[in-house]
C-alpha positions as CSV (number, residue, x, y, z in Angstrom):
1,X,62.0,74.3,45.3
2,X,64.5,76.0,43.4
3,X,67.4,77.3,46.1
4,X,68.4,80.5,45.4
5,X,72.7,81.8,47.2
6,X,70.6,84.2,50.0
7,X,68.4,80.7,50.7
8,X,71.9,79.1,50.7
9,X,74.1,81.6,52.6
10,X,70.5,81.2,55.5
11,X,71.7,77.5,55.5
12,X,74.8,77.8,55.8
13,X,74.6,79.8,59.2
14,X,71.6,78.9,60.3
15,X,73.9,76.0,61.4
16,X,75.8,76.7,64.1
17,X,73.4,78.8,65.3
18,X,70.7,75.0,65.3
19,X,74.4,73.2,66.3
20,X,75.3,74.9,69.3
21,X,71.9,75.3,71.2
22,X,71.7,70.9,72.2
23,X,75.4,71.4,74.1
24,X,74.5,74.8,75.6
25,X,71.5,73.6,76.5
26,X,73.1,70.1,78.1
27,X,75.1,72.4,80.2
28,X,72.5,73.6,82.1
29,X,70.7,70.1,81.9
30,X,68.0,70.1,79.7
31,X,66.7,70.5,76.2
32,X,67.0,73.9,74.3
33,X,63.5,75.1,72.7
34,X,63.1,76.8,69.8
35,X,60.1,80.1,69.5
36,X,60.2,81.4,66.0
37,X,58.0,84.1,64.8
38,X,56.7,81.7,61.7
39,X,56.0,85.0,59.6
40,X,59.4,85.3,58.9
41,X,62.6,82.8,57.3
42,X,65.0,83.4,60.0
43,X,62.7,82.1,62.5
44,X,61.6,79.0,60.4
45,X,64.7,78.1,59.4
46,X,66.2,77.6,62.8
47,X,63.2,76.1,63.8
48,X,63.5,73.7,60.7
49,X,67.4,72.9,61.3
50,X,67.1,73.0,65.3
51,X,65.5,68.8,65.0
52,X,63.8,68.7,68.1
53,X,61.3,71.3,69.5
54,X,60.6,73.9,68.0
55,X,57.3,75.8,68.4
56,X,56.0,78.8,66.7
57,X,55.2,81.9,68.4
58,X,51.2,82.0,67.6
59,X,48.2,84.0,69.0
60,X,48.5,85.1,72.2
61,X,52.0,86.1,73.2
62,X,51.4,86.0,76.9
63,X,49.1,83.0,77.5
64,X,51.7,81.4,74.7
65,X,54.4,82.1,77.2
66,X,53.2,81.5,80.0
67,X,52.9,77.6,78.6
68,X,56.5,77.5,77.5
69,X,57.8,77.9,81.0
70,X,55.6,76.3,82.9
71,X,57.1,73.2,81.3
72,X,60.5,74.7,82.9
73,X,62.7,73.9,80.1
74,X,66.2,74.3,80.2
75,X,67.5,76.8,77.1
76,X,65.0,79.2,75.0
77,X,66.3,80.2,72.6
78,X,64.1,82.1,70.0
79,X,64.0,84.4,66.6
80,X,61.3,87.4,66.3
81,X,60.5,90.6,66.3
82,X,61.6,93.2,69.0
83,X,58.4,93.5,70.5
84,X,57.3,89.7,70.5
85,X,60.3,89.3,72.5
86,X,60.0,92.1,75.1
87,X,57.4,90.5,76.3
88,X,58.3,86.3,76.4
89,X,61.2,88.1,78.2
90,X,59.4,89.9,80.2
91,X,56.9,86.4,81.1
92,X,60.2,84.1,81.1
93,X,61.1,86.7,83.9
94,X,58.6,85.9,86.3
95,X,58.8,82.8,85.7
96,X,62.8,83.1,87.1
97,X,64.2,83.5,83.6
98,X,66.7,85.5,82.1
99,X,68.4,86.3,79.1
100,X,71.6,85.7,78.3
101,X,74.9,85.8,75.8
102,X,75.9,83.0,74.4
103,X,79.0,84.2,73.2
104,X,77.3,82.9,69.3
105,X,77.2,85.0,66.7
106,X,76.0,82.4,64.4
107,X,72.0,83.4,65.8
108,X,72.8,87.2,64.6
109,X,74.6,86.0,61.1
110,X,71.3,83.9,60.5
111,X,69.0,86.9,60.9
112,X,71.4,89.3,59.0
113,X,71.5,86.7,56.1
114,X,67.7,86.7,56.5
115,X,67.1,90.8,56.4
116,X,66.5,91.1,52.6
117,X,63.2,88.3,53.0
118,X,63.0,89.9,57.3
119,X,61.5,93.5,56.7
120,X,61.9,95.8,60.2
121,X,63.8,94.3,62.7
122,X,64.1,91.2,64.0
123,X,66.4,89.7,66.7
124,X,67.7,86.4,68.4
125,X,67.5,85.5,71.8
126,X,68.6,83.1,74.0
127,X,66.2,83.1,78.0
128,X,67.6,80.8,80.8
129,X,67.1,79.9,84.2
130,X,68.6,81.7,86.9
131,X,71.2,80.1,88.5
């Protein structure tokens, strides 16, 4: 497999994005879970580098999200299209989760680096249980 400069940039930016997840999750007392759209380069790269549990967003989004939040993850990080993020966030709110700003720009940089491959609006998001 031949790596391009763009692949190298995406990989370099994904490392800081993933590196902060375990610490943030430990601060909240649980593991981080990554949800990603397998059709997006940024999502696949984040899932590869996360190393722990990463789930591809597939099938009925509402049923998928309900199954995710039944597990009561300590932190949910996602890279998806806006429509999927909205549906998952709606289910998350019903389950007692809220969107949080991690203060890290690494996830945004990962998405920006993959933008030439990922057509359309791609967003990164983080959901955490209410305190």
